[in-house]
C-alpha positions as CSV (number, residue, x, y, z in Angstrom):
1,M,27.4,-50.2,-5.3
2,L,24.6,-49.8,-2.9
3,L,22.2,-52.8,-2.7
4,N,18.4,-52.0,-2.8
5,I,17.2,-55.6,-2.7
6,V,18.8,-58.8,-1.3
7,L,17.4,-62.3,-1.1
8,E,19.5,-64.7,0.9
9,H,19.0,-68.5,0.8
10,V,15.3,-68.0,0.2
11,E,13.0,-71.0,0.1
12,K,9.3,-70.7,-0.7
13,R,6.8,-73.5,-0.8
14,F,3.0,-73.7,-1.2
15,K,1.3,-76.8,0.1
16,G,4.4,-78.9,-0.5
17,K,5.1,-77.4,-4.0
18,T,8.5,-75.7,-4.2
19,I,8.7,-72.4,-5.9
20,F,12.2,-71.3,-4.9
21,E,15.0,-73.3,-3.3
22,D,18.1,-71.7,-1.8
23,L,17.5,-68.6,-3.9
24,N,20.2,-65.9,-3.7
25,F,19.6,-62.7,-5.6
26,Q,20.6,-59.0,-5.3
27,V,19.8,-55.8,-7.1
28,D,22.0,-52.8,-7.0
29,K,20.6,-49.3,-6.5
30,G,19.6,-47.9,-9.9
31,Q,19.5,-51.1,-11.8
32,T,16.8,-52.2,-14.1
33,I,16.3,-56.0,-14.0
34,G,14.0,-58.1,-16.2
35,I,12.6,-61.4,-15.0
36,L,11.4,-63.9,-17.6
37,G,9.5,-67.1,-17.1
38,A,6.3,-69.0,-18.0
39,N,3.1,-68.7,-16.0
40,G,3.3,-70.4,-12.6
41,V,7.1,-70.5,-12.2
42,G,7.1,-67.8,-9.5
43,K,7.5,-64.3,-11.1
44,S,4.7,-62.8,-9.1
45,V,5.7,-64.8,-6.0
46,L,9.2,-63.2,-6.2
47,F,7.7,-59.7,-6.2
48,K,5.4,-60.6,-3.3
49,L,8.4,-61.8,-1.3
50,I,10.2,-58.6,-1.9
51,C,7.3,-56.4,-0.9
52,G,6.2,-58.4,2.1
53,L,3.0,-59.9,0.8
54,E,4.5,-63.4,1.1
55,R,7.0,-64.6,3.7
56,P,9.8,-67.1,2.8
57,N,9.7,-70.5,4.5
58,Q,13.5,-70.1,5.0
59,G,16.0,-67.4,4.3
60,R,15.5,-63.7,4.5
61,V,14.6,-60.7,2.3
62,L,16.2,-57.2,2.7
63,V,15.0,-54.0,1.1
64,N,17.1,-50.9,1.7
65,N,19.0,-52.9,4.4
66,V,15.8,-53.6,6.3
67,E,14.7,-57.2,6.7
68,V,11.1,-57.7,5.4
69,G,8.9,-59.5,7.9
70,R,11.2,-58.9,10.8
71,E,12.1,-55.2,11.0
72,E,9.2,-54.1,8.8
73,D,6.1,-56.0,7.6
74,F,6.1,-54.1,4.3
75,P,9.1,-52.2,2.9
76,R,8.8,-48.4,2.5
77,D,9.4,-46.5,-0.7
78,V,8.3,-49.4,-3.0
79,G,5.8,-49.1,-5.8
80,I,4.1,-52.3,-6.8
81,L,2.1,-53.6,-9.7
82,I,1.2,-57.2,-9.0
83,N,-1.8,-58.9,-10.6
84,E,-5.0,-56.8,-10.6
85,P,-5.0,-53.9,-8.1
86,A,-8.0,-53.7,-5.9
87,F,-9.6,-50.7,-7.5
88,I,-13.2,-49.8,-6.5
89,P,-15.1,-50.5,-9.7
90,I,-17.9,-47.9,-9.3
91,Y,-15.4,-45.0,-8.8
92,S,-13.5,-43.1,-11.5
93,G,-9.8,-43.6,-12.1
94,I,-8.8,-40.3,-10.4
95,K,-11.0,-41.0,-7.4
96,N,-9.4,-44.5,-6.9
97,L,-5.9,-43.0,-7.1
98,M,-6.7,-40.2,-4.7
99,L,-8.1,-42.7,-2.2
100,L,-4.8,-44.6,-2.4
101,A,-2.8,-41.4,-2.2
102,E,-4.5,-40.5,1.1
103,I,-3.0,-43.6,2.8
104,N,0.5,-42.2,2.8
105,N,-0.5,-38.6,2.1
106,T,2.7,-37.9,0.2
107,V,1.2,-36.6,-3.1
108,D,-1.4,-34.1,-4.0
109,E,-4.2,-34.2,-6.6
110,K,-2.2,-32.2,-9.1
111,T,0.7,-34.7,-9.0
112,V,-1.6,-37.6,-9.4
113,K,-3.3,-36.0,-12.4
114,S,0.1,-35.4,-13.9
115,Y,1.0,-39.1,-13.6
116,M,-2.3,-40.1,-15.1
117,K,-1.6,-37.9,-18.1
118,S,1.9,-39.4,-18.4
119,V,0.5,-42.9,-18.9
120,G,-2.1,-41.7,-21.4
121,L,-5.2,-41.4,-19.1
122,D,-7.5,-38.4,-18.9
123,P,-7.8,-37.4,-15.2
124,E,-11.0,-35.6,-15.9
125,N,-12.7,-38.7,-17.4
126,Q,-15.4,-39.7,-14.9
127,T,-15.9,-43.2,-16.4
128,K,-16.2,-45.8,-13.7
129,V,-13.2,-48.2,-13.6
130,Q,-15.6,-51.1,-14.1
131,N,-16.1,-49.8,-17.6
132,Y,-12.4,-49.3,-18.4
133,S,-10.8,-51.4,-21.1
134,L,-8.1,-53.8,-20.1
135,G,-5.5,-51.4,-21.4
136,M,-6.9,-48.5,-19.4
137,K,-6.9,-50.6,-16.2
138,K,-3.3,-51.6,-16.8
139,K,-2.3,-47.9,-17.3
140,L,-4.2,-47.0,-14.0
141,A,-2.3,-49.8,-12.2
142,I,1.0,-48.6,-13.5
143,C,0.1,-45.0,-12.4
144,Q,-0.6,-46.2,-8.8
145,A,2.7,-48.0,-8.7
146,I,4.8,-44.9,-9.6
147,M,2.7,-41.8,-8.5
148,E,4.4,-41.5,-5.1
149,N,7.9,-41.2,-6.5
150,Q,9.0,-44.4,-5.0
151,S,12.7,-45.3,-5.4
152,I,12.0,-49.0,-6.0
153,I,9.4,-50.1,-8.5
154,L,8.1,-53.6,-9.1
155,L,6.0,-54.1,-12.3
156,D,4.6,-57.5,-13.0
157,E,3.7,-57.9,-16.7
158,P,3.4,-54.1,-17.3
159,F,2.9,-54.5,-21.1
160,N,0.3,-57.3,-20.9
161,G,-3.0,-56.1,-22.4
162,L,-1.6,-52.9,-24.0
163,D,-1.8,-52.0,-27.6
164,F,1.3,-51.0,-29.5
165,S,1.0,-47.2,-28.9
166,S,0.4,-47.8,-25.2
167,V,3.4,-50.1,-24.9
168,L,5.5,-47.2,-26.4
169,E,4.0,-44.8,-23.8
170,V,4.9,-47.1,-20.9
171,K,8.4,-47.7,-22.3
172,K,8.9,-43.9,-22.5
173,I,7.8,-43.6,-18.8
174,L,10.2,-46.4,-17.8
175,G,13.0,-44.6,-19.6
176,E,12.3,-41.5,-17.6
177,L,12.3,-43.5,-14.4
178,I,15.6,-45.1,-15.3
179,Q,17.1,-41.7,-16.0
180,E,15.9,-40.6,-12.5
181,G,17.9,-43.5,-11.0
182,K,15.0,-45.7,-9.9
183,T,15.6,-49.3,-9.1
184,I,13.1,-51.2,-11.3
185,L,12.2,-54.9,-11.6
186,L,10.0,-56.0,-14.5
187,T,8.5,-59.3,-15.5
188,S,7.3,-60.5,-18.9
189,H,6.7,-63.7,-20.9
190,H,8.5,-62.0,-23.9
191,Q,12.2,-61.3,-24.0
192,Q,11.8,-58.6,-26.6
193,D,9.7,-56.4,-24.2
194,L,12.7,-56.2,-21.8
195,D,15.8,-56.4,-24.0
196,A,16.1,-52.7,-24.7
197,I,15.1,-51.5,-21.2
198,C,17.0,-53.8,-18.7
199,D,20.6,-53.9,-17.6
200,E,20.3,-57.6,-17.0
201,L,17.8,-60.3,-17.7
202,Y,17.1,-63.4,-15.5
203,I,14.9,-66.4,-16.1
204,I,13.2,-68.4,-13.4
205,D,14.1,-72.1,-13.9
206,D,14.5,-75.1,-11.6
207,Y,13.5,-73.1,-8.5
208,H,16.3,-70.5,-9.1
209,L,17.0,-67.3,-10.9
210,K,19.5,-67.7,-13.7
211,I,21.1,-64.8,-15.5
212,L,20.2,-64.9,-19.2
213,T,23.5,-65.9,-20.8
214,D,23.8,-66.6,-24.6
215,E,23.8,-70.3,-23.8
216,I,20.5,-70.1,-21.9
217,R,19.0,-67.8,-24.6
218,N,19.8,-70.5,-27.2
219,E,18.3,-73.2,-24.9
220,Y,15.0,-71.4,-24.2
221,F,14.4,-69.1,-27.2
222,Q,15.7,-70.8,-30.3
């Protein structure tokens, strides 16, 4: 199998607090991986390491065989949803996305509007993002993460803040991306959000990523 993401002996600390210690982790091309863990254990930090927003104190991170932070500052062909994207609050959803699309200039307005519709947003709606509901903001954030047809997609808590019907819409989109052979990493507090989607589940515990075996399931979720 081709590897899309590799972390080798990664250590990450913040002001003396250890987040990861001798972390080794790899994701095959086309896999869908779920990451579970409580707030503050490092789910977002893991994604930031992969996409170059954070650097490891030790070890190395490779994306598509390129070392992040040494050969490239930020890996190409990666779509990211981490925390709250920096949308301009006084602009509409479509205007925000078009400004982002202009950075790489790889998608046109018709394509962006199509992705907005796919996540349940009306591209003709001129409501300012500052007046969006939490669910609408989350859908817009998911849209910006996938609209450039990236081969690797990192979605941090994509279901948080969505109502039941919106969760179903996002799961449908993820199913389509999986069928297209995308490599996808998702995080959640809730195992049930990831069970039906992911090839493998991991939990962040004791500074490491542990594959979610039946024994660990019983330990954490019973």
